Biopython code that builds the backbone (N, CA, C, O; Angstrom):
import numpy as np
from Bio.PDB.StructureBuilder import StructureBuilder

atoms = [
    (1, "LYS", "N", (15.341, 1.319, -4.758)),
    (1, "LYS", "CA", (14.738, 2.340, -5.597)),
    (1, "LYS", "C", (14.247, 3.496, -4.738)),
    (1, "LYS", "O", (13.878, 3.327, -3.576)),
    (2, "THR", "N", (14.255, 4.657, -5.341)),
    (2, "THR", "CA", (13.869, 5.881, -4.647)),
    (2, "THR", "C", (12.930, 6.695, -5.535)),
    (2, "THR", "O", (13.081, 6.726, -6.756)),
    (3, "TYR", "N", (11.964, 7.348, -4.904)),
    (3, "TYR", "CA", (11.096, 8.286, -5.609)),
    (3, "TYR", "C", (11.442, 9.690, -5.149)),
    (3, "TYR", "O", (11.703, 9.921, -3.969)),
    (4, "LEU", "N", (11.442, 10.624, -6.089)),
    (4, "LEU", "CA", (11.590, 12.029, -5.725)),
    (4, "LEU", "C", (10.206, 12.569, -5.437)),
    (4, "LEU", "O", (9.324, 12.544, -6.296)),
    (5, "VAL", "N", (10.023, 13.056, -4.223)),
    (5, "VAL", "CA", (8.714, 13.554, -3.812)),
    (5, "VAL", "C", (8.835, 15.017, -3.431)),
    (5, "VAL", "O", (9.883, 15.474, -2.974)),
    (6, "GLN", "N", (7.756, 15.734, -3.624)),
    (6, "GLN", "CA", (7.769, 17.160, -3.331)),
    (6, "GLN", "C", (7.323, 17.399, -1.898)),
    (6, "GLN", "O", (6.302, 16.885, -1.442)),
    (7, "GLN", "N", (8.127, 18.201, -1.206)),
    (7, "GLN", "CA", (7.776, 18.651, 0.134)),
    (7, "GLN", "C", (7.951, 20.164, 0.131)),
    (7, "GLN", "O", (9.066, 20.686, 0.151)),
    (8, "ARG", "N", (6.820, 20.843, 0.104)),
    (8, "ARG", "CA", (6.772, 22.301, -0.083)),
    (8, "ARG", "C", (7.480, 22.656, -1.383)),
    (8, "ARG", "O", (7.021, 22.256, -2.453)),
    (9, "ASP", "N", (8.584, 23.396, -1.322)),
    (9, "ASP", "CA", (9.265, 23.806, -2.554)),
    (9, "ASP", "C", (10.522, 22.984, -2.820)),
    (9, "ASP", "O", (11.370, 23.390, -3.615)),
    (10, "GLN", "N", (10.648, 21.833, -2.163)),
    (10, "GLN", "CA", (11.829, 20.993, -2.345)),
    (10, "GLN", "C", (11.437, 19.614, -2.864)),
    (10, "GLN", "O", (10.330, 19.130, -2.627)),
    (11, "LEU", "N", (12.363, 19.004, -3.569)),
    (11, "LEU", "CA", (12.224, 17.606, -3.949)),
    (11, "LEU", "C", (13.154, 16.803, -3.057)),
    (11, "LEU", "O", (14.340, 17.112, -2.948)),
    (12, "ILE", "N", (12.614, 15.768, -2.416)),
    (12, "ILE", "CA", (13.437, 14.953, -1.538)),
    (12, "ILE", "C", (13.354, 13.492, -1.979)),
    (12, "ILE", "O", (12.311, 13.047, -2.460)),
    (13, "PRO", "N", (14.444, 12.747, -1.817)),
    (13, "PRO", "CA", (14.408, 11.327, -2.168)),
    (13, "PRO", "C", (13.691, 10.533, -1.072)),
    (13, "PRO", "O", (13.958, 10.720, 0.115)),
    (14, "LEU", "N", (12.790, 9.655, -1.479)),
    (14, "LEU", "CA", (12.048, 8.812, -0.547)),
    (14, "LEU", "C", (12.294, 7.359, -0.948)),
    (14, "LEU", "O", (11.923, 6.933, -2.042)),
    (15, "LYS", "N", (12.922, 6.609, -0.052)),
    (15, "LYS", "CA", (13.237, 5.212, -0.345)),
    (15, "LYS", "C", (11.966, 4.373, -0.327)),
    (15, "LYS", "O", (11.098, 4.555, 0.527)),
    (16, "VAL", "N", (11.870, 3.463, -1.271)),
    (16, "VAL", "CA", (10.698, 2.597, -1.373)),
    (16, "VAL", "C", (10.499, 1.809, -0.079)),
    (16, "VAL", "O", (9.363, 1.586, 0.339)),
    (17, "GLY", "N", (11.579, 1.391, 0.551)),
    (17, "GLY", "CA", (11.483, 0.625, 1.790)),
    (17, "GLY", "C", (10.865, 1.388, 2.948)),
    (17, "GLY", "O", (10.410, 0.785, 3.921)),
    (18, "ASP", "N", (10.846, 2.721, 2.848)),
    (18, "ASP", "CA", (10.246, 3.548, 3.904)),
    (18, "ASP", "C", (8.750, 3.768, 3.691)),
    (18, "ASP", "O", (8.078, 4.344, 4.546)),
    (19, "ILE", "N", (8.232, 3.310, 2.556)),
    (19, "ILE", "CA", (6.827, 3.550, 2.210)),
    (19, "ILE", "C", (5.960, 2.392, 2.694)),
    (19, "ILE", "O", (6.186, 1.238, 2.330)),
    (20, "ALA", "N", (4.959, 2.717, 3.522)),
    (20, "ALA", "CA", (4.023, 1.703, 4.020)),
    (20, "ALA", "C", (2.964, 1.403, 2.970)),
    (20, "ALA", "O", (2.637, 0.242, 2.725)),
    (21, "TYR", "N", (2.428, 2.456, 2.347)),
    (21, "TYR", "CA", (1.427, 2.260, 1.304)),
    (21, "TYR", "C", (1.292, 3.491, 0.423)),
    (21, "TYR", "O", (1.666, 4.605, 0.791)),
    (22, "PHE", "N", (0.740, 3.238, -0.758)),
    (22, "PHE", "CA", (0.386, 4.279, -1.715)),
    (22, "PHE", "C", (-1.139, 4.313, -1.779)),
    (22, "PHE", "O", (-1.793, 3.270, -1.771)),
    (23, "THR", "N", (-1.697, 5.517, -1.843)),
    (23, "THR", "CA", (-3.153, 5.654, -1.949)),
    (23, "THR", "C", (-3.496, 6.678, -3.023)),
    (23, "THR", "O", (-2.660, 7.483, -3.434)),
    (24, "ILE", "N", (-4.745, 6.624, -3.463)),
    (24, "ILE", "CA", (-5.240, 7.656, -4.361)),
    (24, "ILE", "C", (-6.555, 8.171, -3.784)),
    (24, "ILE", "O", (-7.462, 7.406, -3.458)),
    (25, "GLU", "N", (-6.625, 9.490, -3.671)),
    (25, "GLU", "CA", (-7.831, 10.155, -3.188)),
    (25, "GLU", "C", (-8.047, 11.384, -4.052)),
    (25, "GLU", "O", (-7.138, 12.194, -4.233)),
    (26, "ALA", "N", (-9.240, 11.518, -4.579)),
    (26, "ALA", "CA", (-9.582, 12.661, -5.439)),
    (26, "ALA", "C", (-8.533, 12.841, -6.553)),
    (26, "ALA", "O", (-8.081, 13.954, -6.825)),
    (27, "SER", "N", (-8.170, 11.746, -7.171)),
    (27, "SER", "CA", (-7.204, 11.723, -8.285)),
    (27, "SER", "C", (-5.792, 12.135, -7.899)),
    (27, "SER", "O", (-4.982, 12.436, -8.775)),
    (28, "ILE", "N", (-5.481, 12.156, -6.614)),
    (28, "ILE", "CA", (-4.136, 12.511, -6.147)),
    (28, "ILE", "C", (-3.511, 11.270, -5.514)),
    (28, "ILE", "O", (-4.077, 10.673, -4.598)),
    (29, "VAL", "N", (-2.328, 10.891, -6.019)),
    (29, "VAL", "CA", (-1.618, 9.731, -5.485)),
    (29, "VAL", "C", (-0.637, 10.207, -4.422)),
    (29, "VAL", "O", (0.113, 11.162, -4.623)),
    (30, "LYS", "N", (-0.664, 9.515, -3.287)),
    (30, "LYS", "CA", (0.244, 9.841, -2.187)),
    (30, "LYS", "C", (0.929, 8.578, -1.696)),
    (30, "LYS", "O", (0.376, 7.480, -1.748)),
    (31, "ALA", "N", (2.155, 8.770, -1.217)),
    (31, "ALA", "CA", (2.888, 7.703, -0.540)),
    (31, "ALA", "C", (2.906, 8.056, 0.939)),
    (31, "ALA", "O", (3.194, 9.194, 1.312)),
    (32, "TYR", "N", (2.597, 7.077, 1.774)),
    (32, "TYR", "CA", (2.645, 7.272, 3.226)),
    (32, "TYR", "C", (3.759, 6.422, 3.798)),
    (32, "TYR", "O", (3.853, 5.227, 3.520)),
    (33, "THR", "N", (4.605, 7.053, 4.603)),
    (33, "THR", "CA", (5.719, 6.338, 5.207)),
    (33, "THR", "C", (5.266, 5.650, 6.488)),
    (33, "THR", "O", (4.146, 5.853, 6.956)),
    (34, "PHE", "N", (6.153, 4.837, 7.045)),
    (34, "PHE", "CA", (5.850, 4.176, 8.311)),
    (34, "PHE", "C", (5.766, 5.187, 9.453)),
    (34, "PHE", "O", (5.238, 4.873, 10.519)),
    (35, "GLU", "N", (6.283, 6.394, 9.238)),
    (35, "GLU", "CA", (6.159, 7.479, 10.225)),
    (35, "GLU", "C", (4.872, 8.272, 10.006)),
    (35, "GLU", "O", (4.651, 9.299, 10.648)),
    (36, "ASN", "N", (4.023, 7.788, 9.093)),
    (36, "ASN", "CA", (2.726, 8.386, 8.764)),
    (36, "ASN", "C", (2.846, 9.776, 8.151)),
    (36, "ASN", "O", (2.009, 10.645, 8.395)),
    (37, "LYS", "N", (3.885, 9.980, 7.362)),
    (37, "LYS", "CA", (4.024, 11.218, 6.603)),
    (37, "LYS", "C", (3.569, 10.949, 5.175)),
    (37, "LYS", "O", (3.949, 9.945, 4.573)),
    (38, "GLY", "N", (2.754, 11.850, 4.640)),
    (38, "GLY", "CA", (2.239, 11.691, 3.283)),
    (38, "GLY", "C", (2.974, 12.582, 2.299)),
    (38, "GLY", "O", (3.256, 13.747, 2.581)),
    (39, "TYR", "N", (3.279, 12.016, 1.137)),
    (39, "TYR", "CA", (3.985, 12.754, 0.090)),
    (39, "TYR", "C", (3.271, 12.550, -1.236)),
    (39, "TYR", "O", (2.842, 11.441, -1.554)),
    (40, "LEU", "N", (3.143, 13.624, -2.010)),
    (40, "LEU", "CA", (2.551, 13.525, -3.341)),
    (40, "LEU", "C", (3.484, 12.757, -4.267)),
    (40, "LEU", "O", (4.697, 12.967, -4.265)),
    (41, "ILE", "N", (2.904, 11.872, -5.050)),
    (41, "ILE", "CA", (3.656, 11.100, -6.039)),
    (41, "ILE", "C", (3.085, 11.445, -7.402)),
    (41, "ILE", "O", (1.874, 11.374, -7.614)),
    (42, "ASP", "N", (3.956, 11.816, -8.318)),
    (42, "ASP", "CA", (3.507, 12.223, -9.646)),
    (42, "ASP", "C", (3.443, 11.017, -10.588)),
    (42, "ASP", "O", (4.065, 11.017, -11.651)),
    (43, "LYS", "N", (2.693, 10.002, -10.192)),
    (43, "LYS", "CA", (2.522, 8.798, -11.002)),
    (43, "LYS", "C", (1.126, 8.251, -10.750)),
    (43, "LYS", "O", (0.476, 8.596, -9.763)),
    (44, "LYS", "N", (0.678, 7.398, -11.655)),
    (44, "LYS", "CA", (-0.593, 6.697, -11.467)),
    (44, "LYS", "C", (-0.337, 5.443, -10.637)),
    (44, "LYS", "O", (0.766, 4.896, -10.651)),
    (45, "LEU", "N", (-1.365, 4.989, -9.909)),
    (45, "LEU", "CA", (-1.222, 3.746, -9.143)),
    (45, "LEU", "C", (-0.884, 2.577, -10.065)),
    (45, "LEU", "O", (-0.120, 1.690, -9.683)),
    (46, "GLU", "N", (-1.444, 2.567, -11.274)),
    (46, "GLU", "CA", (-1.163, 1.493, -12.225)),
    (46, "GLU", "C", (0.329, 1.435, -12.557)),
    (46, "GLU", "O", (0.912, 0.355, -12.642)),
    (47, "ASP", "N", (0.941, 2.613, -12.745)),
    (47, "ASP", "CA", (2.370, 2.669, -13.057)),
    (47, "ASP", "C", (3.204, 2.221, -11.866)),
    (47, "ASP", "O", (4.189, 1.500, -12.025)),
    (48, "LEU", "N", (2.806, 2.650, -10.671)),
    (48, "LEU", "CA", (3.518, 2.230, -9.461)),
    (48, "LEU", "C", (3.433, 0.717, -9.294)),
    (48, "LEU", "O", (4.427, 0.055, -8.996)),
    (49, "GLU", "N", (2.239, 0.184, -9.490)),
    (49, "GLU", "CA", (2.038, -1.262, -9.349)),
    (49, "GLU", "C", (2.947, -2.028, -10.300)),
    (49, "GLU", "O", (3.480, -3.076, -9.936)),
    (50, "ALA", "N", (3.126, -1.522, -11.499)),
    (50, "ALA", "CA", (3.953, -2.186, -12.501)),
    (50, "ALA", "C", (5.438, -2.134, -12.159)),
    (50, "ALA", "O", (6.186, -3.049, -12.503)),
    (51, "GLU", "N", (5.872, -1.068, -11.485)),
    (51, "GLU", "CA", (7.305, -0.939, -11.229)),
    (51, "GLU", "C", (7.751, -1.366, -9.830)),
    (51, "GLU", "O", (8.947, -1.544, -9.600)),
    (52, "LEU", "N", (6.824, -1.533, -8.900)),
    (52, "LEU", "CA", (7.182, -1.977, -7.554)),
    (52, "LEU", "C", (7.423, -3.487, -7.539)),
    (52, "LEU", "O", (6.850, -4.227, -8.339)),
    (53, "ASN", "N", (8.275, -3.926, -6.623)),
    (53, "ASN", "CA", (8.577, -5.345, -6.483)),
    (53, "ASN", "C", (7.331, -6.073, -5.973)),
    (53, "ASN", "O", (6.861, -5.774, -4.875)),
    (54, "PRO", "N", (6.786, -7.024, -6.744)),
    (54, "PRO", "CA", (5.559, -7.714, -6.330)),
    (54, "PRO", "C", (5.743, -8.603, -5.096)),
    (54, "PRO", "O", (4.754, -9.048, -4.512)),
    (55, "THR", "N", (6.967, -8.866, -4.697)),
    (55, "THR", "CA", (7.211, -9.602, -3.461)),
    (55, "THR", "C", (6.925, -8.712, -2.250)),
    (55, "THR", "O", (6.510, -9.197, -1.198)),
    (56, "ASP", "N", (7.151, -7.412, -2.409)),
    (56, "ASP", "CA", (7.007, -6.478, -1.294)),
    (56, "ASP", "C", (5.701, -5.699, -1.292)),
    (56, "ASP", "O", (5.219, -5.310, -0.228)),
    (57, "PHE", "N", (5.119, -5.464, -2.470)),
    (57, "PHE", "CA", (3.928, -4.621, -2.570)),
    (57, "PHE", "C", (2.784, -5.366, -3.259)),
    (57, "PHE", "O", (2.991, -6.163, -4.174)),
    (58, "PHE", "N", (1.560, -5.074, -2.779)),
    (58, "PHE", "CA", (0.362, -5.724, -3.314)),
    (58, "PHE", "C", (-0.750, -4.688, -3.422)),
    (58, "PHE", "O", (-0.952, -3.878, -2.517)),
    (59, "ARG", "N", (-1.463, -4.725, -4.535)),
    (59, "ARG", "CA", (-2.597, -3.808, -4.727)),
    (59, "ARG", "C", (-3.820, -4.428, -4.071)),
    (59, "ARG", "O", (-4.426, -5.344, -4.627)),
    (60, "VAL", "N", (-4.188, -3.936, -2.892)),
    (60, "VAL", "CA", (-5.281, -4.534, -2.123)),
    (60, "VAL", "C", (-6.650, -4.028, -2.567)),
    (60, "VAL", "O", (-7.641, -4.752, -2.471)),
    (61, "THR", "N", (-6.711, -2.784, -3.054)),
    (61, "THR", "CA", (-7.955, -2.212, -3.568)),
    (61, "THR", "C", (-7.613, -1.339, -4.769)),
    (61, "THR", "O", (-6.440, -1.164, -5.100)),
    (62, "ARG", "N", (-8.619, -0.802, -5.408)),
    (62, "ARG", "CA", (-8.357, 0.117, -6.531)),
    (62, "ARG", "C", (-7.663, 1.384, -6.046)),
    (62, "ARG", "O", (-7.008, 2.074, -6.828)),
    (63, "GLN", "N", (-7.803, 1.690, -4.766)),
    (63, "GLN", "CA", (-7.249, 2.928, -4.212)),
    (63, "GLN", "C", (-5.961, 2.746, -3.425)),
    (63, "GLN", "O", (-5.386, 3.738, -2.975)),
    (64, "MET", "N", (-5.477, 1.502, -3.236)),
    (64, "MET", "CA", (-4.341, 1.312, -2.338)),
    (64, "MET", "C", (-3.416, 0.175, -2.751)),
    (64, "MET", "O", (-3.853, -0.914, -3.122)),
    (65, "ILE", "N", (-2.108, 0.473, -2.674)),
    (65, "ILE", "CA", (-1.047, -0.527, -2.809)),
    (65, "ILE", "C", (-0.312, -0.527, -1.473)),
    (65, "ILE", "O", (0.063, 0.529, -0.963)),
    (66, "ILE", "N", (-0.110, -1.709, -0.913)),
    (66, "ILE", "CA", (0.461, -1.785, 0.430)),
    (66, "ILE", "C", (1.737, -2.605, 0.453)),
    (66, "ILE", "O", (1.885, -3.574, -0.292)),
    (67, "GLN", "N", (2.657, -2.202, 1.321)),
    (67, "GLN", "CA", (3.869, -2.981, 1.547)),
    (67, "GLN", "C", (3.556, -4.072, 2.566)),
    (67, "GLN", "O", (2.825, -3.842, 3.530)),
    (68, "ARG", "N", (4.107, -5.243, 2.350)),
    (68, "ARG", "CA", (3.836, -6.403, 3.207)),
    (68, "ARG", "C", (4.085, -6.102, 4.684)),
    (68, "ARG", "O", (3.291, -6.505, 5.534)),
    (69, "SER", "N", (5.159, -5.411, 4.996)),
    (69, "SER", "CA", (5.490, -5.162, 6.401)),
    (69, "SER", "C", (4.560, -4.151, 7.067)),
    (69, "SER", "O", (4.641, -3.957, 8.280)),
    (70, "ALA", "N", (3.683, -3.505, 6.310)),
    (70, "ALA", "CA", (2.713, -2.576, 6.901)),
    (70, "ALA", "C", (1.449, -3.300, 7.377)),
    (70, "ALA", "O", (0.621, -2.717, 8.076)),
    (71, "ILE", "N", (1.308, -4.564, 6.996)),
    (71, "ILE", "CA", (0.106, -5.322, 7.380)),
    (71, "ILE", "C", (0.259, -5.828, 8.804)),
    (71, "ILE", "O", (1.196, -6.561, 9.121)),
    (72, "GLU", "N", (-0.690, -5.422, 9.668)),
    (72, "GLU", "CA", (-0.689, -5.909, 11.043)),
    (72, "GLU", "C", (-1.529, -7.164, 11.180)),
    (72, "GLU", "O", (-1.111, -8.133, 11.815)),
    (73, "SER", "N", (-2.720, -7.148, 10.582)),
    (73, "SER", "CA", (-3.589, -8.322, 10.669)),
    (73, "SER", "C", (-4.677, -8.250, 9.608)),
    (73, "SER", "O", (-4.929, -7.208, 9.003)),
    (74, "LEU", "N", (-5.309, -9.401, 9.410)),
    (74, "LEU", "CA", (-6.447, -9.525, 8.510)),
    (74, "LEU", "C", (-7.641, -9.958, 9.354)),
    (74, "LEU", "O", (-7.522, -10.821, 10.224)),
    (75, "GLN", "N", (-8.769, -9.361, 9.090)),
    (75, "GLN", "CA", (-9.986, -9.712, 9.818)),
    (75, "GLN", "C", (-10.997, -10.262, 8.824)),
    (75, "GLN", "O", (-11.249, -9.665, 7.778)),
    (76, "VAL", "N", (-11.567, -11.402, 9.165)),
    (76, "VAL", "CA", (-12.577, -12.009, 8.299)),
    (76, "VAL", "C", (-13.813, -11.122, 8.304)),
    (76, "VAL", "O", (-14.282, -10.685, 9.354)),
    (77, "TYR", "N", (-14.321, -10.870, 7.119)),
    (77, "TYR", "CA", (-15.486, -10.017, 6.933)),
    (77, "TYR", "C", (-16.536, -10.839, 6.199)),
    (77, "TYR", "O", (-16.251, -11.968, 5.798)),
    (78, "PHE", "N", (-17.714, -10.323, 6.016)),
    (78, "PHE", "CA", (-18.774, -11.112, 5.404)),
    (78, "PHE", "C", (-18.539, -11.350, 3.919)),
    (78, "PHE", "O", (-17.843, -10.582, 3.255)),
    (79, "GLN", "N", (-19.131, -12.428, 3.408)),
    (79, "GLN", "CA", (-19.089, -12.819, 1.992)),
    (79, "GLN", "C", (-17.670, -12.997, 1.451)),
    (79, "GLN", "O", (-17.385, -12.662, 0.302)),
    (80, "GLY", "N", (-16.784, -13.530, 2.299)),
    (80, "GLY", "CA", (-15.430, -13.837, 1.847)),
    (80, "GLY", "C", (-14.490, -12.653, 1.753)),
    (80, "GLY", "O", (-13.358, -12.793, 1.289)),
    (81, "LYS", "N", (-14.943, -11.490, 2.187)),
    (81, "LYS", "CA", (-14.085, -10.300, 2.157)),
    (81, "LYS", "C", (-13.200, -10.269, 3.402)),
    (81, "LYS", "O", (-13.422, -11.009, 4.360)),
    (82, "LEU", "N", (-12.193, -9.398, 3.364)),
    (82, "LEU", "CA", (-11.307, -9.206, 4.505)),
    (82, "LEU", "C", (-11.236, -7.734, 4.849)),
    (82, "LEU", "O", (-11.386, -6.871, 3.984)),
    (83, "ILE", "N", (-11.008, -7.457, 6.116)),
    (83, "ILE", "CA", (-10.669, -6.105, 6.546)),
    (83, "ILE", "C", (-9.189, -6.138, 6.891)),
    (83, "ILE", "O", (-8.727, -7.000, 7.639)),
    (84, "LEU", "N", (-8.465, -5.197, 6.341)),
    (84, "LEU", "CA", (-7.018, -5.135, 6.506)),
    (84, "LEU", "C", (-6.674, -4.109, 7.571)),
    (84, "LEU", "O", (-7.127, -2.967, 7.507)),
    (85, "HIS", "N", (-5.874, -4.512, 8.554)),
    (85, "HIS", "CA", (-5.389, -3.599, 9.587)),
    (85, "HIS", "C", (-3.918, -3.334, 9.293)),
    (85, "HIS", "O", (-3.119, -4.261, 9.161)),
    (86, "VAL", "N", (-3.574, -2.055, 9.192)),
    (86, "VAL", "CA", (-2.228, -1.679, 8.769)),
    (86, "VAL", "C", (-1.589, -0.720, 9.776)),
    (86, "VAL", "O", (-2.255, -0.101, 10.606)),
    (87, "HIS", "N", (-0.271, -0.632, 9.657)),
    (87, "HIS", "CA", (0.494, 0.352, 10.420)),
    (87, "HIS", "C", (1.335, 1.144, 9.431)),
    (87, "HIS", "O", (2.090, 0.558, 8.655)),
    (88, "PRO", "N", (1.218, 2.451, 9.447)),
    (88, "PRO", "CA", (0.375, 3.256, 10.321)),
    (88, "PRO", "C", (-1.104, 3.093, 9.964)),
    (88, "PRO", "O", (-1.458, 2.790, 8.824)),
    (89, "LYS", "N", (-1.946, 3.302, 10.960)),
    (89, "LYS", "CA", (-3.385, 3.112, 10.790)),
    (89, "LYS", "C", (-3.911, 4.049, 9.702)),
    (89, "LYS", "O", (-3.565, 5.229, 9.658)),
    (90, "TRP", "N", (-4.761, 3.494, 8.820)),
    (90, "TRP", "CA", (-5.378, 4.279, 7.756)),
    (90, "TRP", "C", (-6.682, 4.849, 8.278)),
    (90, "TRP", "O", (-7.337, 4.240, 9.123)),
    (91, "LYS", "N", (-7.060, 6.018, 7.778)),
    (91, "LYS", "CA", (-8.232, 6.737, 8.298)),
    (91, "LYS", "C", (-9.562, 6.070, 7.981)),
    (91, "LYS", "O", (-10.569, 6.357, 8.628)),
    (92, "GLU", "N", (-9.575, 5.185, 6.996)),
    (92, "GLU", "CA", (-10.799, 4.483, 6.626)),
    (92, "GLU", "C", (-10.575, 2.980, 6.746)),
    (92, "GLU", "O", (-9.439, 2.507, 6.726)),
    (93, "GLN", "N", (-11.665, 2.240, 6.869)),
    (93, "GLN", "CA", (-11.588, 0.789, 6.896)),
    (93, "GLN", "C", (-11.165, 0.299, 5.516)),
    (93, "GLN", "O", (-11.720, 0.733, 4.506)),
    (94, "ILE", "N", (-10.197, -0.590, 5.467)),
    (94, "ILE", "CA", (-9.717, -1.142, 4.197)),
    (94, "ILE", "C", (-10.393, -2.494, 3.998)),
    (94, "ILE", "O", (-10.039, -3.476, 4.651)),
    (95, "VAL", "N", (-11.369, -2.536, 3.091)),
    (95, "VAL", "CA", (-12.100, -3.767, 2.810)),
    (95, "VAL", "C", (-11.558, -4.357, 1.513)),
    (95, "VAL", "O", (-11.575, -3.715, 0.462)),
    (96, "VAL", "N", (-11.081, -5.579, 1.612)),
    (96, "VAL", "CA", (-10.519, -6.277, 0.458)),
    (96, "VAL", "C", (-11.610, -7.182, -0.112)),
    (96, "VAL", "O", (-12.242, -7.941, 0.623)),
    (97, "SER", "N", (-11.825, -7.099, -1.412)),
    (97, "SER", "CA", (-12.879, -7.876, -2.074)),
    (97, "SER", "C", (-12.629, -9.374, -1.936)),
    (97, "SER", "O", (-11.520, -9.808, -1.623)),
    (98, "LYS", "N", (-13.670, -10.147, -2.174)),
    (98, "LYS", "CA", (-13.568, -11.607, -2.098)),
    (98, "LYS", "C", (-12.482, -12.126, -3.055)),
    (98, "LYS", "O", (-11.665, -12.965, -2.675)),
    (99, "ALA", "N", (-12.480, -11.626, -4.280)),
    (99, "ALA", "CA", (-11.488, -12.068, -5.271)),
    (99, "ALA", "C", (-10.071, -11.709, -4.831)),
    (99, "ALA", "O", (-9.162, -12.535, -4.918)),
    (100, "LYS", "N", (-9.887, -10.489, -4.362)),
    (100, "LYS", "CA", (-8.557, -10.041, -3.927)),
    (100, "LYS", "C", (-8.142, -10.700, -2.615)),
    (100, "LYS", "O", (-6.950, -10.869, -2.356)),
    (101, "SER", "N", (-9.123, -11.076, -1.782)),
    (101, "SER", "CA", (-8.814, -11.691, -0.480)),
    (101, "SER", "C", (-8.008, -12.966, -0.647)),
    (101, "SER", "O", (-7.016, -13.174, 0.051)),
    (102, "ARG", "N", (-8.426, -13.812, -1.560)),
    (102, "ARG", "CA", (-7.704, -15.065, -1.803)),
    (102, "ARG", "C", (-6.291, -14.769, -2.308)),
    (102, "ARG", "O", (-5.326, -15.381, -1.852)),
    (103, "GLN", "N", (-6.172, -13.838, -3.242)),
    (103, "GLN", "CA", (-4.856, -13.464, -3.772)),
    (103, "GLN", "C", (-3.966, -12.893, -2.668)),
    (103, "GLN", "O", (-2.776, -13.200, -2.592)),
    (104, "LEU", "N", (-4.564, -12.054, -1.812)),
    (104, "LEU", "CA", (-3.804, -11.434, -0.721)),
    (104, "LEU", "C", (-3.278, -12.480, 0.251)),
    (104, "LEU", "O", (-2.110, -12.438, 0.639)),
    (105, "LYS", "N", (-4.132, -13.416, 0.646)),
    (105, "LYS", "CA", (-3.692, -14.468, 1.574)),
    (105, "LYS", "C", (-2.584, -15.312, 0.958)),
    (105, "LYS", "O", (-1.614, -15.644, 1.639)),
    (106, "ASN", "N", (-2.711, -15.660, -0.304)),
    (106, "ASN", "CA", (-1.657, -16.422, -0.995)),
    (106, "ASN", "C", (-0.366, -15.621, -1.068)),
    (106, "ASN", "O", (0.718, -16.164, -0.854)),
    (107, "TRP", "N", (-0.477, -14.338, -1.370)),
    (107, "TRP", "CA", (0.695, -13.466, -1.468)),
    (107, "TRP", "C", (1.426, -13.387, -0.125)),
    (107, "TRP", "O", (2.654, -13.444, -0.079)),
    (108, "ILE", "N", (0.671, -13.258, 0.958)),
    (108, "ILE", "CA", (1.289, -13.192, 2.292)),
    (108, "ILE", "C", (2.003, -14.512, 2.605)),
    (108, "ILE", "O", (3.131, -14.508, 3.097)),
    (109, "LYS", "N", (1.346, -15.636, 2.321)),
    (109, "LYS", "CA", (1.957, -16.954, 2.581)),
    (109, "LYS", "C", (3.235, -17.132, 1.767)),
    (109, "LYS", "O", (4.248, -17.605, 2.283)),
    (110, "GLU", "N", (3.180, -16.749, 0.489)),
    (110, "GLU", "CA", (4.327, -16.950, -0.411)),
    (110, "GLU", "C", (5.494, -16.028, -0.092)),
    (110, "GLU", "O", (6.645, -16.368, -0.363)),
    (111, "ASN", "N", (5.211, -14.881, 0.475)),
    (111, "ASN", "CA", (6.261, -13.878, 0.661)),
    (111, "ASN", "C", (6.622, -13.625, 2.117)),
    (111, "ASN", "O", (7.193, -12.587, 2.451)),
    (112, "THR", "N", (6.289, -14.573, 2.980)),
    (112, "THR", "CA", (6.663, -14.440, 4.376)),
    (112, "THR", "C", (7.820, -15.367, 4.651)),
    (112, "THR", "O", (7.780, -16.555, 4.334)),
    (113, "THR", "N", (8.859, -14.799, 5.252)),
    (113, "THR", "CA", (10.017, -15.611, 5.603)),
    (113, "THR", "C", (9.834, -16.116, 7.025)),
    (113, "THR", "O", (9.479, -15.360, 7.929)),
    (114, "ASN", "N", (10.084, -17.408, 7.205)),
    (114, "ASN", "CA", (9.927, -18.008, 8.539)),
    (114, "ASN", "C", (11.240, -17.997, 9.276)),
    (114, "ASN", "O", (11.313, -18.459, 10.415)),
]
sb = StructureBuilder()
sb.init_structure("model")
sb.init_model(0)
sb.init_chain("A")
sb.init_seg("    ")
for serial, (resi, resn, name, xyz) in enumerate(atoms, 1):
    if name == "N":
        sb.init_residue(resn, " ", resi, " ")
    sb.init_atom(name, np.array(xyz, "f"), 0.0, 1.0, " ", f" {name:<3s}", serial, name[0])
structure = sb.get_structure()
């Protein structure tokens, strides 16, 4: 699958496999590639979550959907929460709630090929 994203005055195709994560900031949804390039996406995170392959993408917070291969490590945080370390590095600390932490760990276990 491909999304058409705007880059200045052009629309360019962006393959889903090239996207490390989707974020929302100030009501603007962006896709960030593994090369750390950000592109505006004209969709809601809820819509993206519904159409992305759940084997490859997981909604870690209300503001972020991440591709499995972008996860570098998980760090145990207080009260059952996790801190997510991703590539490319995100500008803010990604804290996963206690409820989502269990789901995230299960998702990683279920969707990792040995």
